[in-house]
N, C-alpha and C positions, 0 to 999 in steps of 0.2 A: 161221419165216424164217432162213436160214442166216446165218452171221456177215458174209461178203463183202457179202450184199444188205443187212443191217442196216447196215452200213458205209457203204454206198452211200445209203442212205436218210437216215441222219444227216447226210451229206455233202450231200444234196439240201435237207433242212431247214435246214441252216446256210446254204446260198447263198440260200434265200428270205428267211431272217432278215437277211441281210447286203446283199440287193440295194439299189444305190443308187438305182435309178428303175426304172419300171414296164417299160421296154423291155429292160432287162438282167435283170430279174425273169423275164420270159417266155423270153428267150434260154437263160439259164443251166438254169432248171427244166426245159426242154425238152430240152436236151441231157443232163441227168443221167438224167432219166425215161426218155429212148429207151434207155439203157444197161440199165436195170433191167426195164422192160416195153416192148419192142420196138414201134415203129409206123413207118408209111411216110410219113404225112402228117398234119397238124395245123393246127389253128385255136385260138390263144389270144386271148381277148377279153376287155376291162374292160367292165363295164356299170354304168349309172346304178343305184345302189342304191334309188332311189325306185321304178323301175319295170322294172328288168331290161333295157333296151334298150340296145344295142350304143353304145359311147363309146370314147374313145381310152384306151390305145394298141389296136391288132389287130396280132397277128403270124401270117402265113399262111406254112406250111412244106410245100413240094414240091406245091403246088396251082397250076395255071397260070391265068391270067387269064380265060380263055375260059369257065371253069366257077364262077367266083366268085359271079356274079349269081345262079346256080340255088342254091348253098348259101345266100346271105344272104336269098333270097325264100322258102325252105322253111319257115322257122319261123313266118312271117306269113301266107303265101298258101296254103301246100298240105299242110304236115306236120300230122299228127295222132298220131304215134307218137313216144314219148319226147320230148315237147316240153321245152325249157329252162324254161318257165315252170311246168310241172309238177314238173320236178327241183328247182326252187327251193322249193317247198313239201313235198318228199316227206321222208319220214324219214332216208333215205340219198339225198343229192343227186348220186348217180353211178349210170349204168346203161349196159349194153351193148345194141346194136340186136338183135343175133340172140337174145341171152337174153331180151329184152323181148318180142320177136316168136314165141318159141318156135321158132326155127329157120327162120321164114319172113319175111325181112326185106323182100321184095318187097311187103309191106304198107305200107311207108314210102314216100311219094312222093320223098324225099330218096335213098333207094336206088335207086329206078327212074329217076329223072332225073339224078341226079349220081353217085352211087357206083359203080353197076353199068357204065355206059359207061365209067368210067375204072379199072377193075379192083379196085375196093374192096369186099370182102366184109362186113367189120364195122366199127362205129364204136362208141366209148366216149365217152359224154357226160358232163361233170361242170359242176356249179354250184360256185363259190367262195363259200361262205356263211359268215357270223359274225354272231351276235346276230340271226338271222333275216333279215339283208339280204344280197341277191346282189351280190357285188362283181366278179365275171368268171365266164367260162365257158370251156369247153375241148371240142373235138372231135378225137378221135385215130381214124385210119384204118389199117386193115389191109387187105393187098391179098389177092386171091384166092390160095389155097395156104398162107396163114399160119393158125394157130389162133385161134379167135375169142376175144375178151376173156372172162377167166374170173374167179371169185371173187376169186382172189388180185390180180388187176389192179384189180378195183373197190375191193378193200379198201386197196389201196395209194393209190389216187388219192383216195379218201375220206378218208384220213389226211392228205392234202395240202390239201384243200379249207379248212379253216380257216386255217391258216398262210398260204396264198395269199391269202386274203381278207383277212386282218389285215395283211398287208404292202401291199396294194393301197389298203386304206382309210389307211395311215399315210401315203402319198404325197399326201394331199389336205391335209395340214398347209400352212399358208401358206408362200409362197415369201418367202425373206429378201431376195431382190433382184430383185423383179418390174421390167421395163423400164417407162419412162413408156406411159401409155396414150393413145391419140388419142381424146380425148372429144368433139371437134367433129363427128365423123360421124353421120349417122342410121344406124338399124337397116340391117341387110343384109336384101333380100328376094329370095326365089327362087320362081319358080311352076312347077309341075308340072301336065302334062295328065292325063287320067283314066287314061292308060295307064303313069303315073309318069315320064314322060319330061320333063326340064327343057327348059322352052320360052322362059324369060326370066330375067333376074335384073338387080339394079342394081350400080352400081359400089361400093357400101358393101359388098355381098355379097361380091365379087370381094376387096376389101381384107381383110374378116373371114376368108374362107376360106384366104388367104396365111398367115393366123396360125395354121391349123390344125395340130396335130402331124403328123408323118408317119405314113403308115398305108396301107394298099390303098384304092384309089379305081377308080372305074369311069366311063369316058368316056360322054358322052350321045350318042345317036345322031342328034340333031336338027341337027347342025352347029355346036353351041356348043362350042368347043375348051377345056374345062374339066372334067379329071376330079374327080370329086366323091368325097369320102370315103364309105366305107360306112356311117359312123354318121348322115351326112346323110340317105342314102338310106333306111335303115331307118326313121329318124324319120319322114321323109314317108311311106314305105310303111305304117308303123302307122295314121297318121292317115287315108290313103287307104282302108285294109282297114277300119277300125272305122267309117268316116264322123264321126270326133269330133276331138279334139285330143290332143296328147302332146308330150312335151318332154324333152331330155336336157340335161345340163351337161357342158361340155368346158374343159380347162384349155388355154389357148392357149400358143404359144411364147413369148409376152411374160410369162408367169407368172400374168397375170390369168385369169379366168373368163368363159366365154361361156355363154349359153344359147341353144338351139336350140328353137324352139316351132312345130310344124306343124298346120294346121288344114285339114279339108275343107271346101272351099266348095261350095255348092249352086248349082244352076241354078234358074229361076223356077218349074219342075215339083216341086223339092224333091229331085231326083237330084243325087248328087255330080257335079261336073264337073272340079274341079280341086284341087290342094292348095297352099297357100301355106305357105312356111317361113320364119320371121323369125330372124336371128342379132343378138344384141345383147350388150352386157356385162351379167353377171348382177348383180342386186341383191343387197344383204348378206343379205337373208332367204333368196333362193333358194340360198346358200352356206352358211348357219348349220349347217344339218342334216349336211352333209357334214363340216365342221369339228368339231362335236360329236363325231361317229362316229370322226374320225381321232383325236382326243385321248382318246377313250373317257369323254367328261364325261358326267355324269347330267343329267337335266333340271333338278333343284335346283341343280347347280353352273351350269349355263347361265343360270339365274334369277340367281344372284349376281353372274356375269360381266356380265350386261346391265346391272345397277345399279352395278357398280364403273365401267363404261364411261360411264355418267352422271355420275360424280364422287361418288357417295354415300359417307359415312362408315360404319364399321361399325354404329354404333347406327342411323343410318336405314335401312341395309339390313336389319338386324334387325327394325326396326319394319315394313317393309313386307313382308316374308316371314313375319311371326308367328314368329320365331325368336329364341332368345337370342343375344346378343352372342358367347358362346363358340362356340355352334354356327356362326355365321357365320364366325368365325376358323378353326374346323376346316375348313369348306369352301373357305376361300381358301387354306389350306396345301395342301390336297388339289389344288386347282386348279394352283397354282404347280408342284407336283411333276409333275404329269400335263404340263403345256405347257411345263415347263422354263425357267421364270423365277423371279425373286427379287424382284420389285415389282410394283404395280399398273399403274405407268406402262409398265413393260415388257410386261405382259400385254395390257394395250388395244393398244399398238403392234403387237405379233404377230398378234392375233386380228383387229383390226378396221382398221388402216390400210390394208391392201391392199385391203380391199373398201369401204370408206367413203370413202376419198379422191377415186376417180374420180366416185363420186355427187355428193358434196358440189361438187365443182369445178364440174359442170354447172349447179349452182344457185347459184354464188356470182357477185356482180358486183362487181368491183374497180373503184375510182375513185381517183383522185389529185387532192388539193386544193392550193392555193396556200396 
């Protein structure tokens, strides 16, 4: 690697480490990466680490709306070459389409249906992975006439995989100033037909969709004037394709977490007939794993945190976990360092208040007596 290129990579890595939010992370990383390894179009995606499904944010560059649906559906409905799900488990989580197909990209439905009609001849795919979990993914496209993505390009993006995943993971840390949540509303419900078209939804769904972060969306063809985020469509699409259930977690613009879970509904004959998708505030247990990953907490440290949240003193925590008090104090110190707090009260407020308060509020009856 030449010195100018090395300097450019170091600047890119610094931008990744310093990014204040995921949208800026994708925008700045894309700008710098394009200067080192040129490309003509790109799709940057955050994913739910639990299942690798698309979540927010999503950044699409130089791709027109007309073809986005084909791209989003390719992994679930048609693609069998260079799958993101396979890259997430591969030794190297990055690969070029022409290299994988040995110069025969037409083996890929994405190439035939999406790339070739738009003049793209090669795609480089990457999964942003750390500690075995996929936190994002990337597609880079090169137009006809450009060189295919080579080993140097693959090595470069491979070197970015873990830093990008680590930065995406860090954004899961609880917000310091979430806005008040409307706890009186029922869950949002969306119903899709057998072809994946939205056919109905309730008012609560419209309300929660308004809280979705910005990103690419697709209008429904059946007269409902409501563009749907691609992560909603992909979640419903996965349930429709597999005939089962799936879910993703989304951080709303309010600062709170939402969970979107979709299930395939079956007719009397047992065949899939439609798909229902529910959007509702996430329970603490559904976000706990993300928070643990964001602060790089160990399973044992999480055990200690849960007992601290219950108000147990060091001696009682030691007895419950069959540890010595000295070991518990070491765990508490490590937790404080990772989370950036100096007291147990500050720790509980930072990790639990955002998630627990809306849940307990719904189960609290308040009365006033003379």
